[in-house]
The first five atom37 places (N, CA, C, CB, O) and aatype in JSON, in Angstrom:
{
  "aatype": [20, 20, 20, 20, 20, 20, 20, 20, 20, 20, 20, 20, 20, 20, 20, 20, 20, 20, 20, 20, 20, 20, 20, 20, 20, 20, 20, 20, 20, 20, 20, 20, 20, 20, 20, 20, 20, 20, 20, 20, 20, 20, 20, 20, 20, 20, 20, 20, 20, 20, 20, 20, 20, 20, 20, 20, 20, 20, 20, 20, 20, 20, 20, 20, 20, 20, 20, 20, 20, 20, 20, 20, 20, 20, 20, 20, 20, 20, 20, 20, 20, 20, 20, 20, 20, 20, 20, 20, 20, 20, 20, 20, 20, 20, 20, 20, 20, 20, 20, 20, 20, 20, 20, 20, 20, 20, 20, 20, 20, 20, 20, 20, 20, 20, 20, 20, 20, 20],
  "atom_mask": [
    [1, 1, 1, 1, 1],
    [1, 1, 1, 1, 1],
    [1, 1, 1, 1, 1],
    [1, 1, 1, 1, 1],
    [1, 1, 1, 1, 1],
    [1, 1, 1, 1, 1],
    [1, 1, 1, 1, 1],
    [1, 1, 1, 1, 1],
    [1, 1, 1, 1, 1],
    [1, 1, 1, 1, 1],
    [1, 1, 1, 1, 1],
    [1, 1, 1, 1, 1],
    [1, 1, 1, 1, 1],
    [1, 1, 1, 1, 1],
    [1, 1, 1, 1, 1],
    [1, 1, 1, 1, 1],
    [1, 1, 1, 1, 1],
    [1, 1, 1, 1, 1],
    [1, 1, 1, 1, 1],
    [1, 1, 1, 1, 1],
    [1, 1, 1, 1, 1],
    [1, 1, 1, 1, 1],
    [1, 1, 1, 1, 1],
    [1, 1, 1, 1, 1],
    [1, 1, 1, 1, 1],
    [1, 1, 1, 1, 1],
    [1, 1, 1, 1, 1],
    [1, 1, 1, 1, 1],
    [1, 1, 1, 1, 1],
    [1, 1, 1, 1, 1],
    [1, 1, 1, 1, 1],
    [1, 1, 1, 1, 1],
    [1, 1, 1, 1, 1],
    [1, 1, 1, 1, 1],
    [1, 1, 1, 1, 1],
    [1, 1, 1, 1, 1],
    [1, 1, 1, 1, 1],
    [1, 1, 1, 1, 1],
    [1, 1, 1, 1, 1],
    [1, 1, 1, 1, 1],
    [1, 1, 1, 1, 1],
    [1, 1, 1, 1, 1],
    [1, 1, 1, 1, 1],
    [1, 1, 1, 1, 1],
    [1, 1, 1, 1, 1],
    [1, 1, 1, 1, 1],
    [1, 1, 1, 1, 1],
    [1, 1, 1, 1, 1],
    [1, 1, 1, 1, 1],
    [1, 1, 1, 1, 1],
    [1, 1, 1, 1, 1],
    [1, 1, 1, 1, 1],
    [1, 1, 1, 1, 1],
    [1, 1, 1, 1, 1],
    [1, 1, 1, 1, 1],
    [1, 1, 1, 1, 1],
    [1, 1, 1, 1, 1],
    [1, 1, 1, 1, 1],
    [1, 1, 1, 1, 1],
    [1, 1, 1, 1, 1],
    [1, 1, 1, 1, 1],
    [1, 1, 1, 1, 1],
    [1, 1, 1, 1, 1],
    [1, 1, 1, 1, 1],
    [1, 1, 1, 1, 1],
    [1, 1, 1, 1, 1],
    [1, 1, 1, 1, 1],
    [1, 1, 1, 1, 1],
    [1, 1, 1, 1, 1],
    [1, 1, 1, 1, 1],
    [1, 1, 1, 1, 1],
    [1, 1, 1, 1, 1],
    [1, 1, 1, 1, 1],
    [1, 1, 1, 1, 1],
    [1, 1, 1, 1, 1],
    [1, 1, 1, 1, 1],
    [1, 1, 1, 1, 1],
    [1, 1, 1, 1, 1],
    [1, 1, 1, 1, 1],
    [1, 1, 1, 1, 1],
    [1, 1, 1, 1, 1],
    [1, 1, 1, 1, 1],
    [1, 1, 1, 1, 1],
    [1, 1, 1, 1, 1],
    [1, 1, 1, 1, 1],
    [1, 1, 1, 1, 1],
    [1, 1, 1, 1, 1],
    [1, 1, 1, 1, 1],
    [1, 1, 1, 1, 1],
    [1, 1, 1, 1, 1],
    [1, 1, 1, 1, 1],
    [1, 1, 1, 1, 1],
    [1, 1, 1, 1, 1],
    [1, 1, 1, 1, 1],
    [1, 1, 1, 1, 1],
    [1, 1, 1, 1, 1],
    [1, 1, 1, 1, 1],
    [1, 1, 1, 1, 1],
    [1, 1, 1, 1, 1],
    [1, 1, 1, 1, 1],
    [1, 1, 1, 1, 1],
    [1, 1, 1, 1, 1],
    [1, 1, 1, 1, 1],
    [1, 1, 1, 1, 1],
    [1, 1, 1, 1, 1],
    [1, 1, 1, 1, 1],
    [1, 1, 1, 1, 1],
    [1, 1, 1, 1, 1],
    [1, 1, 1, 1, 1],
    [1, 1, 1, 1, 1],
    [1, 1, 1, 1, 1],
    [1, 1, 1, 1, 1],
    [1, 1, 1, 1, 1],
    [1, 1, 1, 1, 1],
    [1, 1, 1, 1, 1],
    [1, 1, 1, 1, 1],
    [1, 1, 1, 1, 1],
    [1, 1, 1, 1, 1]
  ],
  "atom_positions": [
    [[-94.34, -49.04, -3.81], [-95.43, -48.54, -5.68], [-94.82, -47.05, -5.52], [-98.05, -48.49, -5.7], [-94.73, -46.11, -4.74]],
    [[-94.43, -47.55, -6.94], [-93.58, -46.89, -7.52], [-94.8, -45.13, -7.93], [-92.86, -48.09, -8.97], [-96.01, -45.31, -8.05]],
    [[-94.19, -43.64, -8.08], [-94.59, -42.98, -8.56], [-94.24, -42.03, -9.44], [-94.94, -42.83, -8.01], [-93.12, -42.08, -9.93]],
    [[-95.18, -40.97, -9.79], [-94.1, -40.32, -10.88], [-94.88, -38.64, -10.35], [-94.34, -41.01, -13.15], [-96.08, -38.75, -10.08]],
    [[-94.5, -37.69, -10.24], [-94.92, -36.07, -10.3], [-94.56, -35.72, -10.6], [-95.09, -35.26, -9.76], [-93.41, -35.33, -10.39]],
    [[-95.97, -35.39, -12.09], [-94.24, -33.77, -12.52], [-95.25, -32.53, -12.53], [-93.01, -33.79, -14.95], [-96.47, -32.58, -12.45]],
    [[-94.61, -31.63, -12.61], [-94.71, -30.55, -12.4], [-93.73, -29.05, -13.45], [-94.47, -30.8, -11.01], [-92.61, -28.99, -13.94]],
    [[-94.66, -28.26, -13.38], [-93.38, -26.82, -13.58], [-94.8, -27.04, -15.17], [-90.53, -27.24, -13.87], [-95.5, -26.15, -14.69]],
    [[-95.21, -27.25, -15.82], [-96.39, -26.97, -16.88], [-97.13, -25.84, -16.21], [-97.47, -28.35, -17.19], [-96.93, -25.47, -15.05]],
    [[-98.09, -25.29, -17.14], [-98.24, -23.99, -16.7], [-98.11, -23.02, -18.78], [-96.59, -23.63, -15.14], [-97.42, -23.38, -19.73]],
    [[-99.31, -21.55, -18.63], [-99.36, -20.7, -19.48], [-97.97, -20.31, -19.75], [-100.2, -19.75, -19.13], [-97.08, -20.88, -19.13]],
    [[-97.7, -19.42, -20.58], [-96.89, -19.58, -21.07], [-96.89, -18.57, -23.03], [-96.91, -21.14, -20.76], [-97.96, -18.38, -23.62]],
    [[-95.76, -18.19, -23.54], [-96.79, -17.3, -24.54], [-95.42, -18.15, -25.85], [-96.94, -14.75, -24.21], [-94.28, -18.55, -25.62]],
    [[-96.09, -18.15, -26.95], [-95.21, -18.95, -27.96], [-93.82, -17.57, -27.54], [-96.09, -19.12, -30.13], [-93.88, -16.42, -27.11]],
    [[-92.57, -18.62, -28.02], [-90.79, -17.79, -27.72], [-90.56, -17.93, -26.22], [-90.64, -15.72, -28.12], [-89.59, -17.33, -25.76]],
    [[-91.67, -18.96, -25.04], [-90.98, -18.69, -23.85], [-90.5, -19.38, -23.67], [-91.36, -18.43, -22.93], [-89.38, -19.4, -24.17]],
    [[-90.83, -20.33, -22.95], [-89.69, -21.18, -21.99], [-90.56, -21.87, -20.88], [-88.43, -20.07, -21.15], [-91.55, -21.18, -20.63]],
    [[-90.48, -23.41, -19.87], [-90.92, -23.59, -19.36], [-89.62, -24.63, -19.38], [-92.19, -23.52, -19.46], [-88.84, -24.72, -20.33]],
    [[-89.53, -25.51, -17.93], [-88.91, -26.34, -17.61], [-89.78, -26.45, -16.77], [-87.72, -26.28, -17.43], [-90.24, -25.53, -16.1]],
    [[-90.36, -28.63, -16.68], [-90.77, -29.7, -16.57], [-89.95, -30.47, -15.81], [-91.02, -30.12, -17.61], [-88.75, -30.34, -16.02]],
    [[-90.27, -31.14, -15.08], [-89.59, -31.52, -13.64], [-90.48, -33.24, -13.68], [-90.17, -30.07, -11.91], [-91.15, -33.63, -14.64]],
    [[-90.27, -33.95, -12.49], [-90.64, -35.2, -12.72], [-89.28, -36.17, -11.29], [-90.42, -35.53, -14.82], [-88.09, -36.31, -11.04]],
    [[-91.15, -36.65, -10.65], [-89.54, -36.81, -9.4], [-90.28, -38.4, -9.1], [-89.37, -35.2, -7.28], [-91.49, -38.41, -8.85]],
    [[-89.79, -39.27, -9.12], [-90.31, -40.4, -9.1], [-89.44, -40.48, -7.5], [-90.02, -41.48, -10.55], [-88.69, -39.76, -6.84]],
    [[-90.11, -41.93, -7.4], [-90.46, -42.89, -6.16], [-90.75, -43.83, -6.39], [-91.31, -42.67, -5.35], [-91.47, -44.14, -7.35]],
    [[-90.19, -44.68, -5.43], [-90.34, -46.41, -4.99], [-89.77, -47.26, -6.35], [-92.33, -46.97, -4.64], [-90.32, -48.33, -6.58]],
    [[-88.78, -46.85, -7.19], [-88.01, -47.17, -8.04], [-86.69, -46.89, -6.99], [-88.23, -46.38, -9.48], [-86.66, -46.56, -5.81]],
    [[-85.16, -47.3, -8.39], [-84.16, -47.64, -8.36], [-83.71, -46.11, -9.2], [-83.98, -49.15, -8.88], [-83.04, -46.37, -10.19]],
    [[-83.94, -44.67, -9.01], [-84.34, -44.36, -10.59], [-83.17, -44.93, -10.92], [-84.62, -42.71, -11.23], [-83.46, -45.67, -11.86]],
    [[-81.67, -45.06, -10.65], [-80.76, -44.79, -11.71], [-80.11, -45.19, -12.69], [-80.18, -44.54, -11.47], [-79.18, -44.73, -13.35]],
    [[-81.26, -46.96, -12.73], [-81.51, -48.06, -13.36], [-82.11, -48.03, -14.49], [-82.06, -48.75, -12.71], [-81.84, -48.91, -15.3]],
    [[-82.88, -47.2, -14.75], [-83.84, -46.44, -15.61], [-83.72, -45.42, -15.99], [-84.8, -46.28, -15.25], [-83.19, -44.43, -15.48]],
    [[-84.64, -45.71, -17.8], [-84.1, -44.98, -18.8], [-85.22, -43.81, -18.74], [-83.88, -45.83, -20.25], [-86.29, -44.39, -18.54]],
    [[-85.38, -42.67, -18.81], [-86.67, -41.95, -18.46], [-87.25, -42.28, -20.15], [-86.45, -39.98, -17.84], [-87.07, -43.2, -20.95]],
    [[-88.08, -40.85, -20.17], [-88.97, -40.32, -21.26], [-90.03, -39.5, -21.31], [-89.4, -41.1, -21.75], [-91.22, -39.82, -21.3]],
    [[-89.69, -38.76, -21.34], [-91.08, -37.64, -21.76], [-92.03, -37.96, -23.26], [-90.29, -35.83, -22.06], [-91.53, -38.25, -24.35]],
    [[-93.34, -37.84, -23.0], [-94.27, -37.44, -23.6], [-95.18, -36.92, -24.06], [-94.38, -37.57, -23.62], [-95.93, -36.39, -23.25]],
    [[-95.4, -36.86, -24.92], [-96.88, -35.25, -24.62], [-98.35, -35.55, -25.28], [-96.36, -33.34, -25.74], [-98.61, -36.72, -25.58]],
    [[-99.34, -34.52, -25.52], [-100.66, -35.54, -25.19], [-101.61, -34.23, -25.74], [-100.97, -36.22, -23.14], [-102.46, -33.69, -25.04]],
    [[-101.16, -33.72, -27.63], [-102.01, -32.91, -27.52], [-103.74, -33.25, -27.83], [-101.44, -32.01, -28.28], [-104.31, -34.34, -27.74]],
    [[-104.25, -32.09, -28.16], [-106.42, -32.2, -27.59], [-106.46, -32.87, -29.0], [-107.94, -30.1, -27.35], [-106.29, -32.37, -30.11]],
    [[-106.71, -34.0, -28.68], [-107.52, -35.16, -29.5], [-106.94, -35.8, -30.31], [-108.53, -34.82, -30.23], [-107.49, -36.54, -31.12]],
    [[-105.12, -35.52, -30.18], [-104.56, -36.36, -30.89], [-103.67, -37.9, -29.54], [-103.41, -35.19, -31.95], [-103.54, -38.17, -28.35]],
    [[-103.4, -38.33, -30.74], [-102.71, -39.52, -29.69], [-101.23, -38.83, -28.76], [-102.05, -41.1, -30.9], [-100.79, -37.69, -28.9]],
    [[-100.64, -40.07, -27.71], [-99.69, -39.53, -27.23], [-98.63, -39.53, -27.73], [-99.57, -39.8, -26.36], [-98.34, -40.69, -28.02]],
    [[-96.89, -38.03, -28.34], [-96.09, -39.06, -28.7], [-95.03, -38.9, -27.94], [-95.77, -39.15, -30.02], [-95.12, -38.49, -26.78]],
    [[-93.89, -39.22, -28.54], [-93.0, -39.18, -27.87], [-91.61, -38.13, -27.93], [-92.84, -40.29, -27.98], [-90.69, -38.05, -28.75]],
    [[-91.79, -37.68, -27.17], [-90.08, -35.94, -27.15], [-89.42, -36.61, -26.54], [-90.08, -34.0, -26.13], [-90.02, -36.61, -25.46]],
    [[-88.71, -37.13, -26.44], [-87.17, -37.35, -25.28], [-86.82, -38.37, -24.45], [-87.07, -36.41, -24.2], [-87.11, -38.61, -23.28]],
    [[-86.32, -38.79, -25.03], [-85.4, -40.42, -23.76], [-84.04, -39.79, -23.35], [-84.74, -42.46, -24.89], [-83.45, -39.09, -24.17]],
    [[-83.4, -40.06, -21.85], [-82.53, -40.09, -21.86], [-81.91, -41.69, -20.38], [-82.35, -38.49, -21.86], [-82.31, -42.13, -19.31]],
    [[-80.46, -42.02, -21.61], [-80.65, -43.57, -20.8], [-79.9, -43.68, -19.19], [-79.77, -44.92, -21.9], [-79.43, -42.9, -18.36]],
    [[-80.05, -44.66, -19.3], [-78.76, -44.75, -17.66], [-77.53, -43.88, -17.56], [-77.86, -46.36, -17.5], [-77.48, -42.8, -16.97]],
    [[-76.68, -44.4, -18.1], [-75.66, -43.16, -18.79], [-75.84, -41.99, -19.83], [-74.69, -43.79, -19.44], [-74.91, -41.79, -20.61]],
    [[-77.09, -41.11, -19.92], [-77.09, -39.89, -19.85], [-77.35, -39.82, -21.72], [-75.62, -39.22, -18.99], [-78.11, -38.87, -21.93]],
    [[-76.95, -40.51, -23.05], [-77.65, -40.92, -23.99], [-79.03, -40.2, -24.25], [-77.77, -42.21, -23.76], [-80.13, -40.68, -23.99]],
    [[-78.81, -39.03, -24.77], [-80.6, -38.38, -25.34], [-81.21, -38.82, -26.86], [-80.56, -36.38, -25.55], [-80.69, -39.9, -27.14]],
    [[-81.41, -38.73, -27.09], [-82.9, -38.78, -27.6], [-83.94, -37.74, -28.27], [-83.5, -39.1, -26.6], [-84.79, -37.21, -27.56]],
    [[-83.88, -37.55, -29.26], [-85.17, -36.32, -28.65], [-86.0, -36.96, -30.51], [-84.35, -33.58, -28.37], [-85.41, -37.45, -31.47]],
    [[-87.17, -36.71, -30.38], [-88.07, -36.38, -31.44], [-88.43, -35.71, -32.88], [-88.52, -36.01, -31.0], [-89.25, -36.38, -33.51]],
    [[-88.07, -34.77, -33.39], [-88.47, -33.99, -34.56], [-88.38, -32.53, -34.24], [-89.88, -34.36, -35.01], [-87.59, -31.58, -34.2]],
    [[-89.77, -32.91, -34.0], [-90.53, -31.9, -33.7], [-89.53, -31.54, -32.96], [-91.87, -32.01, -33.17], [-88.7, -30.74, -33.39]],
    [[-89.44, -32.14, -31.61], [-88.43, -30.81, -30.08], [-86.73, -31.02, -31.1], [-88.16, -32.07, -27.22], [-86.0, -30.1, -31.46]],
    [[-86.64, -31.64, -31.21], [-84.87, -31.01, -31.29], [-83.97, -30.36, -31.89], [-84.16, -31.59, -31.35], [-83.59, -30.44, -33.06]],
    [[-83.53, -29.47, -30.73], [-82.71, -28.75, -31.4], [-83.47, -27.59, -29.76], [-82.97, -28.49, -33.54], [-82.78, -26.84, -29.07]],
    [[-84.91, -27.82, -29.6], [-85.18, -27.33, -28.64], [-85.85, -27.41, -27.34], [-85.37, -26.84, -29.0], [-86.52, -26.5, -26.84]],
    [[-85.55, -28.9, -26.68], [-85.95, -28.25, -26.06], [-84.63, -30.14, -25.42], [-87.82, -27.47, -25.99], [-84.31, -31.15, -26.05]],
    [[-84.2, -29.48, -23.41], [-83.27, -30.58, -23.45], [-83.84, -31.57, -22.48], [-81.77, -30.16, -23.09], [-84.58, -31.18, -21.58]],
    [[-83.51, -32.97, -22.63], [-83.69, -33.45, -21.24], [-82.72, -34.14, -20.17], [-84.57, -34.26, -21.37], [-81.89, -34.93, -20.63]],
    [[-82.73, -33.99, -19.1], [-81.63, -34.38, -18.68], [-81.85, -35.09, -16.76], [-80.62, -32.94, -18.97], [-82.87, -35.56, -16.27]],
    [[-80.93, -34.96, -16.31], [-81.34, -36.6, -14.99], [-81.11, -36.04, -14.26], [-80.56, -38.19, -14.71], [-80.2, -35.34, -14.71]],
    [[-81.4, -35.56, -12.62], [-80.3, -35.87, -11.43], [-80.3, -36.98, -10.37], [-80.26, -34.77, -10.61], [-80.97, -36.9, -9.33]],
    [[-79.78, -37.66, -10.57], [-80.1, -38.99, -9.89], [-79.67, -38.98, -8.18], [-79.18, -40.22, -10.77], [-79.75, -39.88, -7.34]],
    [[-79.07, -37.23, -8.06], [-79.76, -37.96, -6.19], [-80.8, -37.08, -6.78], [-78.87, -37.49, -4.0], [-80.16, -36.58, -7.71]],
    [[-81.67, -36.7, -6.82], [-82.83, -35.89, -7.05], [-83.89, -36.79, -6.89], [-82.88, -35.2, -8.38], [-84.82, -36.79, -6.08]],
    [[-83.39, -38.06, -8.38], [-85.09, -39.0, -8.58], [-85.29, -38.05, -8.76], [-86.16, -39.9, -7.55], [-86.16, -37.43, -8.15]],
    [[-84.5, -37.53, -9.74], [-85.71, -36.77, -11.39], [-84.97, -35.98, -12.96], [-86.85, -34.96, -10.61], [-84.24, -35.18, -13.55]],
    [[-85.65, -36.73, -12.93], [-85.56, -36.05, -14.32], [-85.88, -34.98, -15.13], [-85.88, -36.55, -14.85], [-87.06, -34.75, -14.87]],
    [[-85.48, -34.12, -16.03], [-86.02, -32.77, -16.28], [-86.63, -32.39, -18.37], [-84.41, -31.64, -15.64], [-86.46, -33.11, -19.36]],
    [[-87.25, -31.13, -18.26], [-87.73, -31.2, -19.58], [-87.79, -30.04, -20.28], [-88.88, -31.73, -19.62], [-88.83, -29.81, -20.91]],
    [[-86.47, -28.87, -20.32], [-86.47, -27.93, -20.94], [-86.75, -27.17, -22.22], [-85.88, -27.9, -20.76], [-86.5, -27.74, -23.28]],
    [[-87.03, -26.46, -22.22], [-88.27, -26.2, -23.0], [-88.27, -25.04, -23.45], [-89.45, -26.36, -22.36], [-89.18, -24.35, -23.01]],
    [[-87.66, -24.6, -24.09], [-87.36, -23.66, -24.83], [-88.2, -23.08, -26.69], [-85.97, -24.14, -24.81], [-88.11, -23.9, -27.61]],
    [[-88.59, -22.35, -26.84], [-88.82, -21.62, -28.25], [-90.22, -21.67, -28.82], [-87.9, -22.26, -29.34], [-90.85, -21.59, -29.88]],
    [[-90.39, -21.91, -27.17], [-92.08, -22.59, -27.75], [-92.89, -21.87, -28.58], [-93.17, -22.8, -26.6], [-92.65, -20.7, -28.87]],
    [[-94.06, -22.64, -29.11], [-94.89, -22.57, -30.41], [-95.8, -23.58, -29.31], [-94.14, -23.21, -32.28], [-95.72, -24.44, -28.42]],
    [[-96.99, -22.47, -30.38], [-98.52, -22.34, -29.99], [-99.18, -24.69, -30.54], [-99.52, -20.36, -31.61], [-100.27, -25.25, -30.38]],
    [[-97.96, -25.17, -31.08], [-98.24, -26.59, -31.69], [-97.38, -27.67, -30.21], [-97.27, -26.75, -33.72], [-97.54, -28.88, -30.12]],
    [[-96.52, -26.85, -29.26], [-95.8, -27.27, -28.09], [-97.39, -28.17, -27.1], [-94.9, -25.53, -27.19], [-97.38, -29.25, -26.5]],
    [[-98.7, -27.07, -27.33], [-99.57, -27.42, -25.73], [-100.17, -28.41, -26.22], [-100.76, -26.28, -24.93], [-100.76, -28.55, -27.29]],
    [[-99.87, -29.55, -24.83], [-100.54, -30.44, -24.78], [-100.63, -31.01, -23.29], [-100.11, -31.21, -25.73], [-100.8, -30.14, -22.44]],
    [[-100.56, -32.28, -22.87], [-100.28, -33.17, -21.41], [-99.7, -33.41, -21.57], [-100.72, -34.05, -20.76], [-99.8, -34.31, -22.4]],
    [[-98.07, -33.05, -21.07], [-96.44, -33.65, -20.85], [-96.24, -34.71, -19.45], [-95.27, -32.11, -20.54], [-95.79, -34.33, -18.37]],
    [[-96.7, -36.21, -19.79], [-96.43, -36.85, -18.73], [-94.55, -37.36, -19.08], [-97.73, -38.16, -18.56], [-93.77, -37.52, -20.02]],
    [[-94.61, -37.45, -17.61], [-92.87, -38.61, -17.62], [-92.69, -40.17, -17.59], [-91.96, -38.39, -16.17], [-93.74, -40.75, -17.32]],
    [[-91.52, -41.06, -17.82], [-92.51, -42.75, -17.35], [-90.97, -43.15, -17.4], [-94.07, -43.88, -18.81], [-90.05, -42.41, -17.75]],
    [[-90.88, -44.2, -17.07], [-89.65, -45.23, -16.68], [-89.56, -46.08, -17.89], [-89.93, -46.25, -15.24], [-90.64, -46.56, -18.24]],
    [[-88.44, -46.42, -18.69], [-89.47, -47.51, -19.74], [-88.52, -48.73, -18.48], [-89.02, -47.65, -22.37], [-87.81, -48.73, -17.48]],
    [[-89.16, -49.6, -19.44], [-88.75, -50.38, -19.34], [-87.7, -52.36, -19.69], [-89.38, -49.9, -19.1], [-86.85, -52.53, -20.56]],
    [[-87.93, -52.88, -19.21], [-86.19, -53.54, -19.59], [-85.8, -53.9, -21.2], [-85.96, -55.28, -18.72], [-84.71, -54.33, -21.57]],
    [[-86.91, -53.61, -22.0], [-87.41, -54.02, -23.68], [-87.33, -52.39, -23.87], [-89.37, -55.01, -24.08], [-88.08, -51.58, -23.32]],
    [[-86.59, -52.18, -24.5], [-86.66, -50.68, -25.6], [-87.38, -49.84, -25.94], [-86.54, -50.74, -26.64], [-87.59, -49.91, -27.15]],
    [[-87.65, -49.42, -25.69], [-89.75, -48.23, -26.35], [-90.54, -48.51, -24.99], [-91.36, -49.37, -28.36], [-91.38, -47.63, -24.85]],
    [[-90.55, -49.09, -24.32], [-91.49, -50.27, -23.95], [-91.45, -48.72, -22.29], [-90.58, -52.7, -23.8], [-90.56, -48.39, -21.51]],
    [[-92.71, -48.29, -22.46], [-92.19, -47.61, -21.33], [-93.49, -48.21, -19.8], [-92.18, -45.59, -21.85], [-94.7, -48.06, -19.98]],
    [[-93.14, -48.59, -18.96], [-94.27, -49.29, -18.04], [-94.84, -47.41, -16.71], [-93.05, -51.25, -16.76], [-95.94, -47.13, -16.24]],
    [[-94.06, -46.97, -16.64], [-95.52, -46.04, -14.58], [-94.85, -45.35, -15.51], [-95.37, -45.89, -11.96], [-94.03, -45.37, -16.43]],
    [[-95.69, -44.66, -14.75], [-97.24, -43.26, -15.64], [-97.0, -42.1, -14.77], [-99.55, -43.76, -15.37], [-97.2, -42.3, -13.57]],
    [[-96.56, -40.74, -15.19], [-96.99, -39.24, -14.07], [-98.18, -39.48, -14.72], [-96.17, -37.32, -14.18], [-98.35, -40.21, -15.69]],
    [[-99.21, -38.62, -13.95], [-100.01, -37.97, -14.5], [-100.71, -37.06, -14.88], [-100.23, -38.14, -14.45], [-101.92, -36.8, -14.9]],
    [[-99.37, -36.39, -15.31], [-99.11, -35.08, -16.47], [-99.28, -33.56, -16.18], [-100.13, -35.22, -17.65], [-100.14, -33.02, -15.49]],
    [[-98.79, -33.3, -16.49], [-98.75, -31.29, -15.73], [-99.42, -31.17, -17.68], [-96.02, -29.96, -15.02], [-99.42, -31.78, -18.75]],
    [[-99.99, -29.59, -16.85], [-100.85, -28.47, -19.15], [-99.63, -27.81, -19.07], [-102.94, -26.59, -19.36], [-99.05, -27.25, -18.14]],
    [[-99.4, -27.97, -20.1], [-98.6, -27.21, -21.07], [-99.22, -26.61, -21.87], [-97.79, -27.82, -21.73], [-99.62, -27.16, -22.9]],
    [[-99.49, -25.12, -21.53], [-100.49, -24.09, -22.75], [-99.5, -23.12, -23.65], [-101.75, -22.8, -21.79], [-98.83, -22.38, -22.93]],
    [[-99.25, -22.95, -25.08], [-98.39, -22.07, -25.5], [-100.07, -21.36, -26.45], [-96.67, -22.85, -26.44], [-101.0, -21.83, -27.1]],
    [[-99.44, -19.52, -25.78], [-101.14, -18.96, -26.66], [-99.75, -18.5, -27.71], [-102.74, -17.13, -25.67], [-98.58, -18.62, -27.36]],
    [[-100.02, -18.16, -28.56], [-99.5, -16.93, -29.9], [-99.59, -15.48, -29.71], [-100.42, -17.02, -31.28], [-99.24, -14.71, -30.6]]
  ]
}
């Protein structure tokens, strides 16, 4: 049974930082590219960042230079370091495993809430 469990969300003031974690179990973590997504209230879920098996990183323009994705294969964990947070970064943050088809994500976590106050 594959499980992805996010943590690290919370309430932070604009300009602050948070570090999200996603622990993955039930599959060979190092064999998968991983992604982080966000869903703001009333909006569709949007892509934020991706890290490949070889640790190549891709970011959405909205978070480039402020967010950093990383992974620790020994801990089956992917991270999202978020700096210079803005109120528009508010939303539920999800991690996901990428399937063999690039850009298609198969398994998802339950999400962690991030709220940025102005």
